[in-house]
Backbone bond lengths (Angstrom), bond angles and torsions (degrees), N, CA, C in turn:
res aa  C-N    CA-C-N  psi(-1)  N-CA   C-N-CA  omega(-1)  CA-C   N-CA-C  phi
1 M - - - 1.450 - - 1.529 110.65 -
2 L 1.338 114.35 -41.76 1.464 119.13 179.08 1.518 110.14 -60.59
3 H 1.308 115.54 -41.29 1.475 119.19 179.79 1.509 110.90 -63.19
4 L 1.337 117.30 -39.56 1.465 120.44 177.98 1.530 111.12 -63.70
5 L 1.336 115.33 -41.65 1.465 118.41 177.87 1.541 110.73 -61.84
6 E 1.310 117.08 -40.12 1.453 119.74 179.18 1.514 111.13 -67.63
7 I 1.327 117.81 -39.95 1.472 121.33 178.21 1.517 110.82 -63.75
8 A 1.347 115.35 -39.99 1.468 119.96 -179.18 1.530 112.07 -75.92
9 A 1.317 117.22 4.48 1.458 122.81 179.21 1.535 110.99 56.48
10 A 1.346 115.60 44.88 1.449 120.07 179.25 1.524 108.35 -68.26
11 P 1.330 116.56 150.92 1.460 119.64 178.19 1.519 110.82 -57.58
12 K 1.327 115.76 149.76 1.456 120.98 -176.52 1.512 112.00 -59.45
13 E 1.341 119.02 -34.98 1.457 119.09 -178.90 1.519 112.13 -68.33
14 I 1.330 118.88 -30.86 1.479 121.83 176.21 1.535 108.52 -67.41
15 I 1.306 117.63 -44.43 1.462 121.93 179.50 1.512 109.65 -62.90
16 T 1.321 118.37 -42.18 1.479 121.12 178.75 1.512 110.65 -64.21
17 K 1.343 117.52 -43.25 1.465 121.00 177.63 1.526 111.13 -61.24
18 Y 1.348 117.07 -42.80 1.461 120.70 179.05 1.543 109.47 -60.95
19 K 1.321 116.93 -44.19 1.480 121.02 179.69 1.517 110.30 -58.43
20 L 1.350 117.07 -44.45 1.460 120.66 -179.89 1.532 111.85 -65.19
21 I 1.328 116.53 -43.33 1.461 120.75 178.25 1.527 109.59 -61.42
22 N 1.321 117.04 -45.28 1.460 121.80 -179.45 1.548 111.03 -62.17
23 K 1.323 115.79 -43.34 1.482 120.74 179.63 1.519 110.62 -63.33
24 N 1.343 116.70 -44.72 1.462 120.39 -178.72 1.524 111.57 -67.18
25 L 1.317 116.91 -40.30 1.481 119.19 177.43 1.541 109.57 -63.91
26 S 1.312 117.44 -38.68 1.478 120.11 178.67 1.510 110.50 -64.13
27 L 1.339 116.95 -40.96 1.481 120.04 178.28 1.524 111.42 -64.43
28 I 1.328 116.70 -41.80 1.473 120.51 178.17 1.521 110.56 -61.27
29 H 1.332 115.17 -43.78 1.467 120.97 -179.61 1.537 110.16 -63.52
30 E 1.313 117.50 -45.25 1.459 121.83 179.32 1.539 111.08 -60.95
31 Q 1.325 116.04 -40.87 1.469 119.94 179.93 1.521 109.74 -63.71
32 K 1.349 116.69 -45.69 1.454 119.24 -179.92 1.529 111.28 -63.10
33 E 1.326 117.01 -39.33 1.459 121.65 179.85 1.539 111.11 -64.74
34 S 1.313 116.56 -37.20 1.476 120.07 -178.78 1.523 110.52 -68.43
35 E 1.323 117.11 -24.26 1.467 121.34 178.65 1.519 112.33 -90.54
36 N 1.342 117.09 -2.10 1.438 121.94 -176.74 1.536 111.05 -67.88
37 K 1.307 116.45 119.45 1.455 122.56 -179.71 1.523 108.86 -126.27
38 L 1.344 115.07 151.62 1.470 119.63 175.00 1.519 108.97 -69.91
39 D 1.332 116.61 133.02 1.461 118.36 173.90 1.518 108.87 -80.28
40 E 1.331 116.62 177.97 1.451 121.01 -174.43 1.526 112.84 -59.95
41 E 1.334 115.87 -41.90 1.466 120.13 179.54 1.508 111.52 -66.29
42 E 1.333 117.40 -40.39 1.467 121.28 178.38 1.533 111.12 -65.41
43 Q 1.331 116.63 -36.66 1.462 120.63 177.94 1.514 111.67 -64.94
44 K 1.342 116.48 -37.23 1.467 120.55 177.97 1.529 111.16 -63.66
45 K 1.338 115.45 -39.17 1.479 120.82 -174.29 1.542 112.13 -89.67
46 F 1.304 117.73 -9.48 1.455 121.03 -176.18 1.523 111.28 -66.07
47 I 1.319 116.92 134.44 1.467 122.09 176.19 1.531 106.98 -119.91
48 D 1.286 116.46 122.06 1.466 121.78 177.67 1.528 109.25 -59.99
49 Y 1.325 116.84 144.26 1.456 120.64 -176.24 1.533 111.66 -60.27
50 N 1.330 117.73 -41.38 1.466 119.38 178.92 1.527 112.41 -63.90
51 D 1.329 116.17 -37.06 1.485 119.73 174.37 1.512 110.03 -65.41
52 L 1.315 116.61 -39.90 1.454 121.00 179.19 1.531 110.68 -61.54
53 L 1.316 116.62 -41.07 1.471 119.94 178.12 1.540 111.89 -65.99
54 K 1.321 116.40 -34.65 1.468 120.36 176.68 1.539 109.87 -65.66
55 I 1.310 116.02 -42.87 1.466 121.27 178.45 1.543 108.36 -61.90
56 R 1.311 116.13 -45.86 1.450 121.45 -179.27 1.520 111.66 -61.48
57 N 1.335 116.65 -43.31 1.464 121.03 179.58 1.532 110.67 -65.27
58 K 1.331 116.78 -38.76 1.462 120.62 177.96 1.523 109.55 -63.25
59 L 1.320 117.07 -47.58 1.480 120.82 178.16 1.530 111.25 -58.40
60 Y 1.322 114.68 -44.69 1.472 118.95 -179.31 1.537 110.80 -64.03
61 N 1.317 116.43 -46.55 1.472 119.24 -179.48 1.531 112.62 -65.51
62 D 1.340 116.70 -35.45 1.462 119.66 174.81 1.511 110.99 -61.51
63 W 1.346 116.05 -43.71 1.441 120.25 177.54 1.533 112.74 -61.83
64 V 1.327 116.42 -47.37 1.476 120.24 -178.27 1.533 109.02 -60.01
65 E 1.326 116.52 -46.07 1.466 119.60 179.30 1.530 111.94 -60.44
66 S 1.317 114.42 -44.75 1.468 119.74 179.25 1.517 111.43 -63.00
67 Y 1.324 116.61 -42.55 1.465 121.90 -178.11 1.525 111.90 -67.20
68 E 1.316 116.06 -40.54 1.471 120.22 179.96 1.520 111.36 -68.11
69 N 1.292 119.79 -24.91 1.442 123.19 179.28 1.536 114.60 -88.54
70 L 1.324 115.92 -0.67 1.486 119.28 -179.50 1.518 109.18 -75.33
71 T 1.296 114.53 146.99 1.474 119.77 172.53 1.527 106.95 -97.25
72 I 1.305 116.81 171.17 1.463 121.90 -179.10 1.529 110.76 -59.91
73 K 1.339 116.23 -37.22 1.456 120.06 -177.69 1.533 114.07 -64.78
74 N 1.328 116.16 -33.88 1.457 118.21 -176.77 1.508 113.96 -113.53
75 K 1.324 116.99 37.23 1.491 120.94 178.74 1.531 112.88 -60.83
76 N 1.316 116.67 -23.26 1.458 119.95 -178.08 1.555 111.48 -100.47
77 D 1.308 116.36 30.76 1.454 121.08 179.78 1.536 110.59 -59.15
78 I 1.348 115.66 125.35 1.468 120.49 -175.44 1.512 112.55 -65.72
79 N 1.330 119.16 -33.07 1.442 119.84 -179.95 1.531 111.70 -67.97
80 T 1.328 115.11 -41.06 1.477 119.17 177.13 1.512 109.88 -65.72
81 R 1.303 117.27 -39.84 1.462 121.40 177.99 1.533 110.86 -61.93
82 N 1.324 116.56 -43.13 1.475 119.74 178.78 1.524 111.47 -63.84
83 K 1.339 117.34 -39.46 1.448 120.83 176.72 1.539 110.68 -61.17
84 N 1.333 115.18 -41.08 1.443 120.06 179.01 1.523 111.53 -64.12
85 I 1.323 116.92 -43.80 1.456 121.53 -179.01 1.530 110.57 -64.09
86 K 1.341 117.28 -44.35 1.455 120.71 178.52 1.525 110.98 -61.28
87 S 1.325 115.60 -43.01 1.459 120.09 178.88 1.522 111.49 -63.30
88 L 1.323 116.21 -43.73 1.451 120.78 179.27 1.538 112.11 -63.87
89 L 1.329 116.18 -44.03 1.457 119.59 -178.27 1.527 111.23 -65.16
90 L 1.309 117.43 -46.35 1.450 119.24 179.51 1.526 111.23 -65.56
91 S 1.332 117.03 -37.91 1.470 121.36 176.62 1.527 109.69 -62.31
92 F 1.310 115.18 -43.93 1.467 120.97 -178.95 1.526 110.92 -60.00
93 Y 1.304 116.67 -45.78 1.481 119.98 -177.73 1.507 114.44 -78.49
94 S 1.340 117.45 -25.13 1.455 117.98 -175.25 1.533 113.35 -102.67
95 L 1.321 118.65 -22.09 1.455 120.39 -174.38 1.536 113.92 -104.57
96 F 1.323 117.17 -21.42 1.472 119.73 177.08 1.519 108.63 -71.64
97 P 1.329 118.48 137.57 1.484 119.30 173.69 1.527 108.68 -62.16
98 P 1.309 117.63 151.14 1.468 121.36 -178.14 1.546 111.51 -65.07
99 L 1.300 115.61 154.40 1.458 124.06 174.76 1.530 114.33 65.80
100 R 1.328 116.41 25.28 1.438 118.91 175.17 1.517 108.21 -104.55
101 N 1.302 117.39 140.54 1.445 118.06 -176.10 1.538 112.98 -119.15
102 E 1.354 117.88 20.88 1.440 119.79 177.27 1.525 110.82 -60.97
103 G 1.304 117.16 -32.62 1.455 121.22 -178.40 1.507 114.27 -68.27
104 L 1.306 118.17 -13.85 1.461 119.57 -179.50 1.529 112.83 -65.56
105 N 1.314 117.12 -23.17 1.468 120.52 -178.24 1.523 113.58 -102.86
106 L 1.337 116.95 8.40 1.454 119.98 178.41 1.521 110.52 -69.01
107 K 1.342 114.98 143.54 1.450 119.57 177.69 1.507 108.03 -130.50
108 E 1.306 116.41 143.71 1.446 122.03 178.52 1.518 109.23 -78.09
109 I 1.335 117.35 134.71 1.465 122.76 175.02 1.519 106.33 -99.18
110 V 1.305 116.34 121.89 1.466 120.57 -175.00 1.516 111.25 -99.10
111 T 1.331 117.86 -37.02 1.462 120.52 -175.29 1.517 110.75 -126.34
112 N 1.325 117.05 163.40 1.456 121.77 177.80 1.526 110.21 -64.74
113 K 1.344 118.15 -32.16 1.468 120.22 179.19 1.529 109.68 -61.64
114 Q 1.324 118.80 -38.83 1.452 121.74 179.30 1.545 109.90 -64.34
115 K 1.315 117.37 -34.39 1.470 120.14 178.94 1.537 109.98 -64.12
116 R 1.341 115.63 -42.34 1.479 119.96 -179.04 1.531 111.00 -68.33
117 D 1.356 117.49 -33.19 1.460 121.40 -177.13 1.538 111.89 -73.10
118 R 1.290 118.53 -18.02 1.489 120.72 -175.49 1.475 111.98 -81.98
């Protein structure tokens, strides 16, 4: 907004007032954020990050064990596939750095033909 005001050749006092308003709003926001506490319901549902990683590792290890024990006939076992999907989803949400959107373009590969087509 400040850049637009400068481009529009707004008077200096308008730009100064905008800067003050912006600074004060930022301070108010920071103060409210510093007072932000988990309520009782959020505390019940909260999972510590280290616990989350343990859950993720357990899911991943369960999937690996299940996958390694599959025979050629049952490579498409739905239980193994579900373990893989759970492991992938939790890994995606817990291991990706925040505010990254590379995952928005991910697509699931269902068949070997789709792998060759990519």
